[in-house]
C-alpha positions in Angstrom: -123.3 76.1 -45.3 -125.8 75.5 -48.1 -126.2 77.9 -51.0 -128.3 77.8 -54.1 -126.7 75.7 -56.9 -127.5 78.1 -59.7 -126.5 75.7 -62.5 -129.5 73.5 -61.9 -132.2 76.1 -62.4 -130.2 77.8 -65.1 -129.7 74.5 -67.0 -133.5 73.8 -66.8 -134.3 77.3 -68.0 -131.8 77.1 -70.9 -133.4 73.8 -72.0 -136.9 75.2 -71.8 -135.9 78.4 -73.5 -134.3 76.6 -76.5 -137.5 74.6 -77.0 -139.7 77.7 -76.8 -137.4 79.6 -79.1 -137.4 76.8 -81.6 -141.2 76.5 -81.6 -141.9 80.3 -81.8 -139.3 80.9 -84.4 -140.8 78.2 -86.6 -144.5 78.6 -85.9 -145.0 81.9 -84.1 -147.1 82.3 -81.0 -149.9 80.3 -82.4 -147.4 77.4 -82.9 -146.3 77.8 -79.3 -149.9 77.7 -78.0 -150.4 74.5 -80.0 -147.8 72.8 -77.7 -149.9 73.5 -74.7 -152.4 70.6 -74.2 -153.7 69.9 -70.8 -154.9 66.3 -71.4 -151.5 65.4 -72.7 -149.8 66.9 -69.6 -152.2 65.1 -67.3 -151.6 61.7 -69.0 -147.9 62.0 -68.5 -147.7 63.5 -65.0 -150.6 61.4 -63.7 -149.2 58.3 -65.2 -145.7 58.9 -63.8 -147.1 59.7 -60.3 -149.3 56.6 -60.4 -146.3 54.3 -61.3 -144.2 55.9 -58.6 -146.9 55.1 -56.1 -146.8 51.5 -57.2 -143.0 51.4 -57.2 -142.2 53.1 -53.8 -143.7 53.2 -50.3 -145.6 56.3 -49.2 -142.9 57.1 -46.6 -140.3 57.3 -49.3 -142.5 59.2 -51.8 -143.1 61.9 -49.2 -139.4 62.7 -49.2 -139.2 63.1 -53.0 -139.5 66.9 -52.9 -136.9 67.1 -50.1 -134.5 64.9 -52.1 -135.0 66.9 -55.3 -134.4 70.1 -53.4 -130.8 68.9 -52.8 -130.1 69.3 -56.6 -130.8 73.0 -56.2 -128.5 73.4 -53.2 -124.8 73.6 -53.0 -123.2 72.5 -49.8 -119.7 73.8 -49.5 -117.3 71.0 -48.5 -113.8 72.2 -48.9 -111.2 69.4 -48.9 -108.4 71.9 -48.3 -110.0 73.1 -45.1 -110.4 69.5 -43.9 -106.8 68.9 -44.5 -105.9 72.0 -42.6 -108.1 71.0 -39.7 -106.4 67.6 -39.4 -102.9 69.1 -39.7 -103.8 71.5 -36.8 -105.3 68.6 -34.7 -102.4 66.3 -35.3 -99.9 69.0 -34.2 -101.9 69.6 -31.0 -102.3 65.8 -30.3 -98.6 65.3 -30.6 -97.9 68.2 -28.2 -100.6 67.7 -25.6 -102.1 64.2 -26.3 -105.3 63.0 -27.9 -107.4 64.1 -24.8 -106.6 67.7 -25.6 -108.6 67.5 -28.7 -111.9 67.5 -26.8 -111.6 71.3 -26.5 -111.5 71.5 -30.3 -114.7 69.7 -30.8 -116.9 72.7 -30.2 -115.3 74.5 -33.1 -116.0 71.6 -35.5 -119.4 71.6 -37.3 -119.2 68.3 -39.2 -120.7 65.5 -37.1 -118.8 62.9 -39.1 -115.5 64.5 -38.1 -116.6 64.8 -34.5 -117.6 61.2 -34.3 -114.2 60.1 -35.7 -112.2 62.3 -33.3 -114.3 61.1 -30.3 -113.5 57.5 -31.3 -109.8 58.4 -31.5 -109.9 60.1 -28.1 -111.6 57.1 -26.6 -108.7 54.9 -27.7 -110.6 52.8 -30.2 -108.3 50.7 -32.5 -107.7 52.2 -35.9 -109.1 49.2 -37.7 -112.3 49.5 -35.6 -112.5 53.2 -36.3 -112.3 52.6 -40.0 -114.9 49.8 -39.9 -117.4 52.0 -37.9 -116.9 55.1 -40.1 -117.1 53.1 -43.4 -120.3 51.5 -42.1 -121.7 54.9 -41.7 -120.5 55.9 -45.3 -122.3 52.8 -46.6 -125.5 53.8 -44.9 -125.3 57.3 -46.3 -124.7 55.9 -49.8 -127.6 53.5 -49.5 -129.9 56.3 -48.2 -129.0 58.6 -51.0 -129.4 55.8 -53.6 -132.9 55.2 -52.4 -133.8 58.9 -52.7 -132.2 59.2 -56.1 -133.9 56.1 -57.5 -137.3 57.9 -57.4 -136.0 60.4 -60.0 -134.3 57.7 -62.0 -137.5 55.7 -62.2 -139.5 58.8 -63.0 -137.1 59.5 -65.9 -137.7 55.9 -67.1 -141.5 56.1 -66.7 -142.1 59.5 -68.3 -141.2 58.5 -72.0 -143.2 55.3 -71.5 -146.3 57.3 -70.5 -145.7 59.6 -73.4 -145.9 56.6 -75.7 -149.1 55.4 -73.9 -150.6 58.8 -74.5 -149.6 58.6 -78.1 -151.4 55.3 -78.5 -154.5 56.8 -76.8 -154.5 59.7 -79.2 -154.0 57.5 -82.3 -156.9 55.2 -81.3 -159.2 58.2 -80.7 -158.0 59.7 -84.1 -158.7 56.5 -86.0 -162.2 56.2 -84.4 -163.1 59.7 -85.4 -161.9 59.7 -89.0 -165.5 60.5 -90.0 -165.5 63.6 -87.8 -162.8 66.0 -89.1 -163.3 68.5 -86.3 -161.9 66.0 -83.7 -158.9 64.9 -85.7 -156.8 67.9 -84.6 -157.3 67.5 -80.8 -156.7 63.7 -81.0 -153.6 64.1 -83.1 -152.3 66.7 -80.6 -152.7 64.2 -77.7 -151.0 61.5 -79.9 -147.9 63.6 -80.5 -147.7 65.9 -77.5 -147.7 63.2 -74.8 -144.5 61.8 -76.4 -143.0 65.3 -76.4 -143.9 66.0 -72.7 -142.6 62.6 -71.6 -139.3 63.0 -73.4 -139.0 66.6 -72.1 -139.7 65.7 -68.5 -137.3 62.8 -68.6 -134.4 64.4 -70.3 -134.6 67.9 -68.9 -135.8 67.3 -65.3 -135.9 63.8 -63.9 -132.7 62.3 -65.3 -130.6 65.4 -64.9 -131.6 65.8 -61.3 -130.8 62.2 -60.7 -127.4 62.7 -62.2 -126.8 65.9 -60.1 -127.7 64.0 -56.9 -125.4 61.1 -57.9 -122.5 63.6 -58.3 -123.2 65.2 -55.0 -123.3 61.9 -53.3 -120.0 60.9 -54.9 -118.3 64.0 -53.6 -119.7 63.7 -50.1 -118.5 60.1 -49.8 -115.1 61.2 -51.2 -114.8 63.8 -48.5 -115.8 61.3 -45.8 -113.0 59.0 -47.0 -110.6 61.9 -46.6 -111.9 62.4 -43.0 -111.4 58.7 -42.2 -107.7 58.9 -43.3 -107.3 62.0 -41.1 -108.8 60.4 -38.1 -106.6 57.3 -38.5 -103.6 59.6 -38.7 -104.6 61.2 -35.4 -105.1 57.9 -33.7 -101.7 56.6 -34.9 -100.0 59.8 -33.7 -98.6 60.6 -37.1 -96.5 63.6 -37.7 -98.5 66.7 -38.9 -96.4 66.9 -42.1 -97.0 63.3 -42.9 -100.8 63.8 -42.3 -100.7 66.8 -44.6 -98.8 65.0 -47.3 -101.2 62.0 -47.1 -104.4 64.0 -47.2 -103.1 66.3 -50.0 -103.2 63.2 -52.2 -107.0 63.6 -52.2 -106.9 67.3 -53.3 -107.6 68.1 -56.9 -104.5 67.9 -59.1 -104.6 71.5 -60.1 -104.7 72.7 -56.5 -101.9 70.3 -55.5 -99.7 71.8 -58.3 -100.5 75.3 -57.2 -99.7 74.5 -53.6 -96.4 72.9 -54.6 -95.5 76.0 -56.6 -96.2 78.2 -53.5 -94.0 76.0 -51.3 -91.1 76.3 -53.9 -91.5 80.1 -53.8 -91.4 80.1 -50.0 -88.3 78.0 -49.9 -86.6 80.2 -52.5 
């Protein structure tokens, strides 16, 4: 189930709020309005979009919004629940055989888990199961890396286009030294494009790329846990052994808490 990852919008709002607060507290509302310059915004956004069009195929660019949306969503993947699922399945498989697990598939939502269990039921060798599932993991990692690279590149391009805008503004300013009325607008373009480029890169593009990388890392970690669970099922391992093996992947704090609970039960 996907929920809104509130930290992403909150972090962006905090960053923007701090900039706005700093500007208004130093220069008042007039100072804040001085930071709004449409030509500067167009130079940075238009330049970034243009370079992305050069860097990536249209099919990939169409998915940029969909990829970015993942940074604002939180998909709940509970390692402890996965461990519990495989402990239950291993107990049933040892009592009734692997074929009995077909009845459990309808209650499992994760397609990766289903695929692994079906391979185990079909009698595929453990080495082959691992190879097939790890190939799927590699494909997922590659797909996520392609999507994330658009934000990484945008984060690289934005400051560069800010500098290009600065050069444009400086050239215009130097050409209009004899016209004092145009010095202000040209100076604004010269400085604000650098500001917009740095802000977009460090508050939007790069942080979103980092958030996507973290989500991918966690998803791949969970899939590795699933592979170990499937291999345990295929090998007919004892449920306690499966539980002990998969618990290694749980966070240290939760493992310690579970160990304390077990000691309390034994006492």
